[in-house]
C-alpha positions in Angstrom: 1.4 9.1 14.0 -0.8 7.5 11.3 -4.2 8.4 10.9 -6.4 5.4 11.3 -7.7 5.3 8.2 -4.2 5.5 6.8 -3.8 2.7 8.3 -7.0 0.7 7.2 -5.3 2.1 3.7 -2.4 0.3 3.9 -4.1 -2.8 5.4 -6.2 -3.0 2.5 -3.3 -2.5 0.3 -1.6 -5.7 1.5 -4.4 -7.6 1.2 -4.5 -6.5 -1.9 -1.6 -7.3 -2.6 -1.1 -10.8 -1.1 -5.0 -11.8 -3.3 -3.6 -10.5 -6.2 -0.4 -12.8 -6.2 -2.0 -15.9 -5.1 -5.0 -15.4 -7.7 -4.1 -12.8 -10.2 -6.7 -9.8 -10.9 -9.2 -12.6 -12.5 -9.3 -14.5 -9.6 -9.1 -11.9 -6.4 -12.1 -11.3 -5.0 -13.1 -8.2 -3.4 -14.8 -9.7 -0.4 -11.2 -11.9 1.0 -9.7 -8.0 0.2 -11.9 -6.9 2.6 -11.8 -9.5 5.3 -7.9 -10.0 5.3 -8.0 -6.3 5.3 -10.0 -6.6 8.8 -12.7 -3.8 6.5 -15.9 -3.6 5.2 -16.4 -3.4 2.1 -17.4 0.0 2.5 -14.7 1.0 3.3 -12.6 -0.3 0.8 -14.7 0.8 -2.1 -14.7 4.6 -0.4 -10.7 4.2 -1.5 -10.7 2.7 -4.2 -13.8 2.5 -6.7 -13.3 -0.7 -7.8 -10.9 -4.5 -8.0 -8.7 -2.8 -11.2 -8.1 0.0 -9.3 -7.4 -1.3 -6.4 -5.0 -3.6 -8.4 -3.4 -0.8 -10.4 -2.6 0.7 -6.6 -0.9 -2.3 -5.6 0.6 -1.9 -9.4 2.5 0.6 -8.7 3.5 0.5 -5.0 4.9 -2.8 -6.1 6.9 -2.0 -9.1 8.2 1.9 -7.9 9.6 -0.2 -4.8 10.9 -3.0 -6.1 12.5 -0.2 -8.7 14.2 1.7 -6.0 15.1 -1.3 -4.1 17.1 -3.3 -7.3 19.0 0.2 -9.3 19.5 -1.0 -13.0 22.7 0.7 -14.1 24.5 -0.2 -17.4 27.7 -0.1 -16.4 27.0 -3.1 -13.6 24.0 -5.2 -15.7 25.0 -8.0 -13.6 25.1 -6.3 -9.7 21.3 -5.2 -10.7 20.3 -8.7 -11.9 21.8 -10.1 -7.9 19.4 -7.3 -6.0 16.7 -8.2 -8.8 17.7 -12.0 -7.5 18.0 -10.8 -3.9 14.6 -8.9 -3.7 12.4 -11.7 -5.1 13.9 -13.9 -2.5 12.8 -10.8 0.0 10.1 -10.3 -1.4 7.8 -13.6 -3.3 4.4 -12.0 -4.3 6.5 -9.5 -6.4 7.2 -12.2 -8.5 4.1 -13.4 -8.4 2.6 -10.3 -9.3 4.9 -10.1 -12.4 4.0 -13.3 -12.9 0.4 -12.6 -13.2 1.2 -9.5 -15.4 2.4 -11.4 -18.0 -0.5 -13.7 -18.1 -3.6 -12.3 -17.8 -2.2 -8.6 -19.7 -5.3 -6.9 -18.1 -5.5 -3.5 -20.3 -5.9 -1.4 -16.4 -4.8 2.0 -17.9 -3.3 3.6 -14.0 -1.7 -0.2 -13.9 -0.2 0.4 -17.1 1.3 3.4 -17.0 3.5 2.6 -13.6 4.7 -0.3 -15.0 5.8 2.3 -18.2 6.8 5.2 -15.7 9.4 2.2 -14.1 10.1 0.2 -17.2 11.7 3.4 -19.6 14.5 4.8 -17.7 15.4 1.3 -17.4 15.1 1.0 -21.1 17.1 4.5 -21.6 19.5 2.8 -19.5 20.0 -0.3 -21.3 20.4 1.7 -24.7 22.7 3.9 -23.2 25.3 0.5 -21.7 24.6 0.0 -25.6 25.4 2.9 -27.0 28.6 3.3 -24.8 29.3 -0.3 -25.8 28.8 -2.1 -22.7 26.0 -4.1 -23.3 25.5 -6.4 -26.5 23.1 -4.2 -29.2 21.7 -7.9 -30.5 18.6 -7.2 -28.6 16.5 -4.7 -28.7 16.5 -3.0 -24.9 12.8 -4.3 -24.4 13.5 -8.0 -25.0 16.8 -7.5 -23.2 15.5 -6.2 -20.2 12.0 -9.1 -20.5 14.6 -11.4 -20.7 16.8 -10.2 -17.6 13.9 -9.8 -15.5 12.8 -13.1 -16.2 16.1 -14.8 -15.2 16.5 -13.3 -11.9 12.6 -14.4 -11.4 12.9 -17.9 -12.3 15.6 -18.4 -10.7 14.6 -16.6 -7.3 11.4 -18.9 -7.2 13.3 -21.9 -8.5 15.5 -20.9 -5.3 12.3 -20.6 -3.1 10.6 -23.6 -3.7 13.5 -26.0 -4.4 14.8 -27.5 -0.6 17.3 -29.0 -2.8 18.7 -25.7 -4.3 21.6 -24.2 -2.8 20.1 -20.8 -3.3 24.1 -19.0 -3.9 25.3 -21.3 -6.2 22.2 -20.5 -7.7 22.5 -16.6 -7.5 25.6 -16.9 -8.4 24.7 -19.0 -11.6 22.1 -16.2 -12.1 24.6 -13.1 -12.2 26.9 -15.2 -14.6 24.1 -16.2 -16.9 23.5 -12.2 -17.1 26.5 -11.3 -17.6 27.3 -13.8 -21.0 23.8 -12.4 -21.9 24.9 -8.6 -22.2 28.2 -9.9 -23.5 29.0 -6.9 -26.4 
């Protein structure tokens, strides 16, 4: 059974994730996070010293969950893109958090480290695929990862917000585009 303190911390993290997804770090407000978590500001500050530490915790959580759920494999990048597309459909706040991270370019060391921790093995896997001739070496692995991630995220966001979109067709097109992008 979870302790009351652990449950409060989880509520704070969930409220913070929603707040950061909606407003970014610059627009997020501790007062709103505390109210949404049904916690006092004092309780929030007992767990996190401030907005930056809270943002870093949220970032670490969503990047590790996304990475674990989608698992990039150099031998089947298109399947990875399909999983990433599906993840963003199920977790639109993750798509928004990624977009805010790209837009705001905050310099919060713990958040940056969480992202590096998630990205480093993906880059190694892309390099492995390039060395094996499975993936084009036209692009630097970081450039390729950025293009692939943006492709999956943007397509999923369009699928979420365009009532006319055929999600299956858009997913298939996204996977095909990834296949063509990585072709050696």
